[in-house]
Backbone as a ProteinNet text record, in pm:
[ID]
protein_1_A
[PRIMARY]
XXXXXXXXXXXXXXXXXXXXXXXXXXXXXXXXXXXXXXXXXXXXXXXXX
[TERTIARY]
15829.7	15683	15619.7	15509.9	15457	15304.6	15311.6	15205.3	15096.3	14960.2	14849.1	14754.9	14768.2	14715.1	14612.3	14577	14523.4	14302.9	14354.9	14221.1	14143.1	14234.1	14228.4	14172.8	14297.2	14344.6	14169.8	14109.1	13988	13925.6	13844.7	13701.6	13746.3	13888.3	13892.7	13840.7	13904.1	13875.2	13916.4	13834.5	13860.6	13973.5	13963.9	14042.9	14192.6	14205.5	14330.1	14430.8	14352	14330	14425.1	14265.6	14344.3	14471.6	14528.9	14637.6	14788.1	14729.8	14858	14893.1	14764.3	14823.1	14891.6	14810.2	14870.8	15044.1	15088.5	15238.1	15280.1	15269	15296	15329.1	15218.8	15170	15358.8	15341.1	15443.4	15573.1	15583.9	15726.7	15758.8	15600.8	15676.7	15683.9	15758.7	15766.8	15592.5	15472.8	15379.4	15308.2	15354.5	15374.3	15224.3	15088.6	14961.6	15001.9	15067.7	15068.8	15155.7	15259.6	15355.1	15256.4	15240	15119.2	15032.2	14982.7	14876.7	14917.8	15043.1	15088.5	15109	15209.4	15199.9	15191.3	15037.4	14922.6	14792.9	14932.1	14804	14651	14621.9	14510.2	14490.5	14421	14401.3	14290.8	14198	14188.5	14235.6	14330.8	14306.6	14267.5	14145.1	14057.9	14023.2	14037.2	13970.2	14111.9	14175.3	14243.5	14254.9	14181.5	14180.5	14066.1	13936	13791.5	13820.4
1762.7	1847.4	1894.3	1878.4	2008.7	1999.6	2166.3	2192.8	2262.3	2195	2290.9	2339.7	2394.2	2560.1	2605	2735.2	2751.6	2708.8	2771.5	2747.4	2610.3	2503.4	2341.4	2310.3	2354.5	2309.6	2342.8	2512.6	2513	2458.4	2394.7	2291	2162.4	2115	2047.6	2101.6	2199.2	2248	2376.6	2479.2	2580.4	2590.5	2628.6	2590.2	2627	2480.2	2448.8	2510.4	2571.3	2687.1	2792.6	2865.9	2953.6	2957.3	2827.7	2820.9	2791.7	2791.4	2759.4	2948.2	2969.3	3138.6	3191.9	3182.6	3263.8	3185.4	3081.3	3065.6	3097.3	3118.4	3213.4	3286	3371.1	3534.6	3633.3	3514.5	3550.4	3507.3	3416.6	3377.3	3489.5	3566.7	3629.5	3774.5	3809.4	3930.2	3992.9	3903.4	3930	4009	4022.9	4121.5	4035.1	4125.8	4063.6	4056.2	4117.7	4076.9	3949.4	3984.3	3853	3736.2	3718.6	3615.9	3575	3695.9	3635.1	3576.2	3651.4	3598.8	3461.5	3415.1	3315.2	3176.6	3215	3099.3	3135.2	3236.5	3293.9	3300.8	3415.4	3463.3	3606.2	3584.8	3712.9	3844.8	3818.8	3918.3	3869.9	3992.6	3989.6	3921.7	3975.5	3938.3	3778.8	3766.4	3603.1	3533.9	3514.4	3432.6	3548.6	3632.1	3723.1	3719.4	3632.8	3631.3	3504.7
23003.4	23012.4	22974.1	22843	22813.7	22921.2	22921.3	22922.5	22887.4	22867.4	22783	22752	22680.3	22658.6	22775.9	22826.7	22868.5	22813.2	22684	22650.2	22647.6	22658.5	22638	22764.6	22864	22974.8	23068.2	23076.7	23081.5	23056.2	22929.8	22956.3	23021.8	23038.8	23165.8	23312.1	23323.7	23484.9	23471.8	23521.2	23482.5	23599.3	23736	23876.8	23804.2	23762.4	23662.2	23655.5	23541.5	23394	23532.7	23609.7	23659.4	23726.6	23747.5	23892.3	23766.9	23637.2	23547.6	23475.2	23462.5	23409.9	23526.1	23689.9	23813.3	23812.3	23761.1	23787.7	23689	23527.9	23447.4	23442.3	23451.6	23548.1	23603.6	23737.5	23850.5	23755.2	23693.2	23567.5	23460.7	23422	23348.8	23414.4	23512.6	23634.4	23675.9	23612.6	23646.4	23508.4	23367.3	23245.3	23204.6	23207.8	23179.5	22974.2	22941.1	22768.9	22775.1	22801.2	22757.1	22779.2	22924	22968.4	22894.2	22811.4	22701.7	22624.2	22554.9	22425.1	22449.9	22606.5	22584.7	22565.5	22580.6	22659.5	22473.3	22383.6	22273.7	22298.8	22415.7	22437.6	22387.8	22343.9	22308.4	22315.6	22437.6	22572.5	22654.6	22742.4	22849	22985	22950.7	23139.8	23107	23019	22994.2	23109	23156.7	23248.6	23407.7	23389.4	23470.6	23571.8	23548.8	23554.6	23670.3
[MASK]
+++++++++++++++++++++++++++++++++++++++++++++++++

């Protein structure tokens, strides 16, 4: 199973993108920096909005 990157998924569905980030965030023990790096996000606020 492949997981689409956040930025790509957000273009399709912002709701699904947020759901993905929440799941990854929980899997990373609620570590924002690790979650951002996992999804190659440069700004933490991108997925917190």
